[in-house]
BAFI-3210 file (N, C-alpha, C; in Angstrom, 3 decimals, decimal comma, padded with zeros to 6 digits):
// residues 112
n [1|2|3|4|5|6|7|8|9|10|11|12|13|14|15|16|17|18|19|20|21|22|23|24|25|26|27|28|29|30|31|32|33|34|35|36|37|38|39|40|41|42|43|44|45|46|47|48|49|50|51|52|53|54|55|56|57|58|59|60|61|62|63|64|65|66|67|68|69|70|71|72|73|74|75|76|77|78|79|80|81|82|83|84|85|86|87|88|89|90|91|92|93|94|95|96|97|98|99|100|101|102|103|104|105|106|107|108|109|110|111|112]
n.u [-021,895|-018,530|-016,440|-014,029|-010,564|-008,610|-005,549|-002,844|000,019|002,491|002,188|001,881|004,384|005,927|004,963|005,985|008,703|008,608|007,820|010,116|011,982|010,858|011,016|013,773|014,303|012,849|014,268|016,712|015,857|015,133|017,570|018,706|016,703|016,577|019,212|019,807|019,118|021,065|023,292|021,861|021,332|023,945|024,664|023,307|024,293|024,092|021,436|018,810|016,837|017,869|019,497|017,553|015,788|017,344|017,536|014,835|014,391|015,979|014,600|012,167|013,100|013,986|011,547|010,142|011,832|011,487|008,802|008,970|010,537|008,742|006,708|008,085|008,599|005,972|005,282|007,103|006,094|003,608|004,365|005,580|003,362|001,793|003,313|003,096|000,354|000,134|001,682|000,165|-002,204|-001,316|-000,627|-003,161|-004,525|-003,131|-003,763|-006,569|-006,669|-005,505|-007,437|-009,622|-008,642|-008,419|-011,127|-012,153|-010,983|-012,426|-014,805|-014,381|-014,432|-012,918|-012,211|-011,616]
n.v [-082,502|-083,133|-082,515|-083,529|-083,729|-085,410|-086,830|-087,999|-088,668|-089,498|-088,874|-086,120|-085,368|-086,114|-084,306|-081,983|-082,330|-082,198|-079,546|-078,189|-079,048|-078,053|-075,351|-074,930|-075,385|-073,284|-071,098|-071,441|-071,010|-068,348|-067,031|-067,123|-065,760|-063,134|-062,264|-061,365|-058,725|-056,899|-057,064|-056,095|-053,492|-052,529|-052,653|-050,595|-048,044|-044,669|-044,375|-043,838|-045,685|-048,290|-048,725|-048,292|-050,312|-052,533|-052,164|-052,375|-055,011|-056,408|-055,775|-057,076|-059,706|-060,076|-059,872|-062,074|-064,156|-063,884|-064,611|-067,280|-068,281|-067,893|-069,692|-072,120|-072,108|-072,267|-074,765|-076,348|-075,947|-077,161|-079,831|-080,260|-079,916|-082,047|-084,168|-083,702|-084,075|-086,749|-087,863|-086,985|-088,350|-090,952|-090,788|-090,221|-092,546|-094,375|-093,344|-093,706|-096,448|-097,068|-096,011|-097,610|-100,091|-099,619|-099,159|-101,639|-103,118|-102,177|-103,514|-106,021|-108,279|-107,447|-109,501|-111,612]
n.w [426,277|426,883|429,570|430,162|429,721|427,530|426,713|424,670|425,962|424,811|422,122|422,343|423,361|421,190|419,318|420,421|419,880|417,112|416,766|417,695|415,795|413,409|414,005|414,040|411,350|410,206|411,189|409,843|407,233|407,390|407,592|405,005|403,649|404,747|404,738|402,232|402,025|402,944|401,042|398,836|399,634|399,803|397,157|396,071|396,668|397,738|397,570|399,745|400,260|400,089|402,393|404,347|403,735|404,419|407,205|407,883|407,080|408,933|411,262|410,757|410,583|413,214|414,578|413,542|414,355|417,107|417,327|416,502|418,598|420,713|419,966|420,156|422,900|423,900|422,862|424,313|426,875|426,646|426,273|428,756|430,450|429,580|430,495|433,233|433,588|432,931|435,008|437,199|436,691|437,110|439,834|440,888|440,227|441,813|444,351|444,432|444,327|446,801|448,541|447,865|448,688|451,419|452,071|451,455|453,426|455,642|455,389|456,308|459,013|462,090|463,644|462,131]
ca.u [-020,526|-017,634|-015,444|-012,795|-009,481|-007,851|-004,397|-001,893|001,277|003,560|001,949|002,138|005,835|006,403|004,620|006,961|009,925|008,349|007,835|011,518|012,603|010,319|011,540|015,157|014,229|012,378|015,386|017,670|015,252|015,153|018,913|018,818|015,703|016,871|020,597|019,907|018,808|022,284|023,975|021,049|021,557|025,321|024,713|022,577|024,800|023,608|019,982|018,386|015,928|018,616|019,852|016,313|015,273|018,140|017,111|013,490|014,528|016,489|013,495|011,232|013,765|013,953|010,161|009,801|012,587|010,821|007,584|009,403|010,947|007,515|006,032|008,865|008,353|004,621|005,375|007,786|005,166|002,578|004,984|005,747|002,040|001,366|004,037|002,500|-000,975|000,364|002,126|-000,981|-003,125|-000,742|-000,784|-004,588|-004,856|-002,553|-004,560|-007,884|-006,418|-005,294|-008,734|-010,433|-008,096|-008,805|-012,570|-012,344|-010,605|-013,509|-015,896|-014,004|-014,517|-011,598|-011,930|-011,152]
ca.v [-082,087|-083,756|-081,573|-084,261|-083,546|-086,638|-086,641|-089,089|-088,024|-089,819|-088,075|-084,715|-085,222|-086,184|-083,021|-081,020|-082,532|-081,695|-078,079|-077,764|-079,320|-077,083|-074,036|-074,880|-075,256|-071,924|-070,175|-071,577|-070,376|-066,904|-066,518|-066,901|-064,785|-061,766|-061,883|-060,744|-057,294|-056,101|-056,908|-055,236|-052,114|-052,178|-052,510|-049,390|-046,930|-043,373|-044,374|-044,045|-046,821|-049,540|-048,840|-048,399|-051,653|-053,451|-051,976|-052,945|-056,468|-056,890|-055,666|-058,167|-060,952|-060,137|-060,128|-063,454|-065,011|-063,801|-065,414|-068,682|-068,598|-067,988|-070,943|-073,211|-072,061|-072,791|-076,207|-076,958|-075,924|-078,179|-081,126|-080,328|-080,129|-083,415|-085,036|-083,513|-084,709|-088,193|-088,178|-086,779|-089,463|-092,103|-090,553|-090,335|-093,976|-094,995|-092,886|-094,373|-097,850|-097,129|-095,766|-098,815|-101,135|-099,288|-099,391|-103,074|-103,564|-101,861|-104,480|-107,324|-108,329|-107,361|-110,747|-112,612]
ca.w [426,097|427,840|430,081|430,434|428,759|427,358|425,836|424,478|426,320|423,862|420,912|422,677|423,433|419,806|418,697|420,925|419,095|415,757|416,853|417,770|414,501|412,451|414,372|413,549|409,882|409,914|411,453|408,730|406,056|407,604|407,328|403,556|403,219|405,173|404,468|400,909|402,106|403,094|399,753|397,967|400,082|399,437|395,698|395,679|397,473|397,297|397,694|401,131|400,395|400,296|403,811|405,128|403,480|405,226|408,601|407,992|406,980|410,224|412,226|410,443|410,974|414,671|414,987|413,187|415,277|418,401|417,209|416,490|419,979|421,511|419,613|420,751|424,349|424,123|422,618|425,462|428,015|426,397|426,563|430,207|431,045|429,266|431,430|434,555|433,589|432,972|436,367|438,091|436,477|437,793|441,272|441,198|440,165|443,010|445,491|444,398|444,675|448,255|449,181|447,653|449,555|452,797|452,208|451,426|454,767|456,588|455,228|456,906|460,463|462,696|464,363|461,171]
c.u [-019,688|-016,566|-014,092|-011,779|-008,692|-006,730|-003,641|-000,523|002,421|003,415|002,235|003,639|006,445|006,134|005,580|008,274|009,781|008,391|009,268|012,227|012,148|010,849|012,976|015,185|013,800|013,497|016,413|017,140|015,291|016,513|019,060|017,875|016,126|018,311|020,768|019,662|020,076|023,069|023,192|021,260|022,951|025,450|024,012|022,998|024,348|022,097|019,613|017,554|016,664|018,946|018,605|015,676|016,023|017,753|015,740|013,548|015,022|015,405|012,496|011,814|013,715|012,554|009,764|010,551|011,950|009,550|007,921|009,786|009,736|006,785|006,760|008,621|006,972|004,611|006,030|006,883|004,079|003,130|005,144|004,407|001,525|002,046|003,448|001,142|-000,816|000,782|000,969|-001,988|-002,628|-000,890|-002,234|-005,005|-004,346|-003,369|-005,911|-007,726|-006,231|-006,614|-009,607|-009,964|-008,505|-010,289|-012,873|-012,006|-011,692|-014,649|-015,598|-014,075|-013,108|-011,212|-011,552|-012,178]
c.v [-082,688|-082,752|-082,232|-084,032|-084,850|-086,380|-087,950|-088,491|-088,289|-088,990|-086,601|-084,459|-085,255|-084,874|-081,931|-081,117|-082,000|-080,168|-077,567|-077,939|-078,319|-075,675|-073,880|-074,685|-073,845|-070,907|-070,228|-070,879|-068,855|-066,303|-066,187|-065,803|-063,355|-061,328|-061,233|-059,238|-056,447|-055,983|-056,015|-053,781|-051,659|-051,947|-051,268|-048,199|-045,608|-043,266|-044,680|-045,314|-048,127|-049,759|-049,014|-049,767|-052,679|-053,363|-052,611|-054,475|-057,055|-056,820|-056,803|-059,512|-061,138|-060,483|-061,575|-064,431|-065,024|-064,654|-066,900|-069,111|-068,756|-069,294|-072,146|-073,266|-072,623|-074,308|-076,936|-076,993|-076,987|-079,570|-081,310|-080,600|-081,534|-084,398|-084,926|-084,193|-086,214|-088,618|-088,039|-087,904|-090,714|-091,982|-090,715|-091,800|-094,697|-094,616|-093,579|-095,832|-098,008|-096,948|-097,012|-099,949|-100,890|-099,554|-100,877|-103,661|-103,297|-102,881|-105,812|-107,210|-108,258|-108,654|-111,890|-113,361]
c.w [427,228|428,269|430,318|429,316|428,699|426,363|425,697|424,754|425,338|422,590|421,162|422,738|422,036|419,082|419,161|420,183|417,686|415,744|416,880|416,440|413,442|412,732|413,879|412,038|409,483|410,134|410,324|407,484|406,184|407,272|405,843|403,080|403,542|404,913|403,102|400,950|402,182|401,785|398,778|398,333|399,665|397,935|395,193|396,527|396,870|397,353|399,142|401,291|400,653|401,759|404,679|404,942|404,328|406,700|408,820|407,951|408,300|411,304|412,011|410,871|412,485|415,171|414,697|414,088|416,657|418,409|417,223|417,904|420,891|421,233|420,199|422,261|424,687|423,914|423,777|426,685|427,864|426,711|428,073|430,895|430,769|430,211|432,829|434,652|433,692|434,384|437,350|437,934|437,185|439,299|441,700|441,207|441,407|444,245|445,568|444,795|446,184|449,006|449,055|448,558|451,010|453,024|452,227|452,796|455,800|456,527|455,865|458,424|461,066|463,442|463,414|460,554]
res [x|x|x|x|x|x|x|x|x|x|x|x|x|x|x|x|x|x|x|x|x|x|x|x|x|x|x|x|x|x|x|x|x|x|x|x|x|x|x|x|x|x|x|x|x|x|x|x|x|x|x|x|x|x|x|x|x|x|x|x|x|x|x|x|x|x|x|x|x|x|x|x|x|x|x|x|x|x|x|x|x|x|x|x|x|x|x|x|x|x|x|x|x|x|x|x|x|x|x|x|x|x|x|x|x|x|x|x|x|x|x|x]
***
């Protein structure tokens, strides 16, 4: 088993954009889905269930919106971490190169 984590930072960043786009689409779909509860409640005045259904629909909408927001936040964190990993890999490569150069210098005679 390999413990090394390998990523494609460009693909991860692209996935982050897709998550945001999908979240926006989901929010638009929710508006149409849950906005129908209030007119249904208004059309059934005198019945407790209509008003309670509208309240329940708003609670569900809020919960789903919260879940969407959480998923977007996680997606943004993943993109941020991918960028950090890419930067760390670059820094590590530079550090190893400096160490190799220094070690190479030790192998040469100081007298030329």
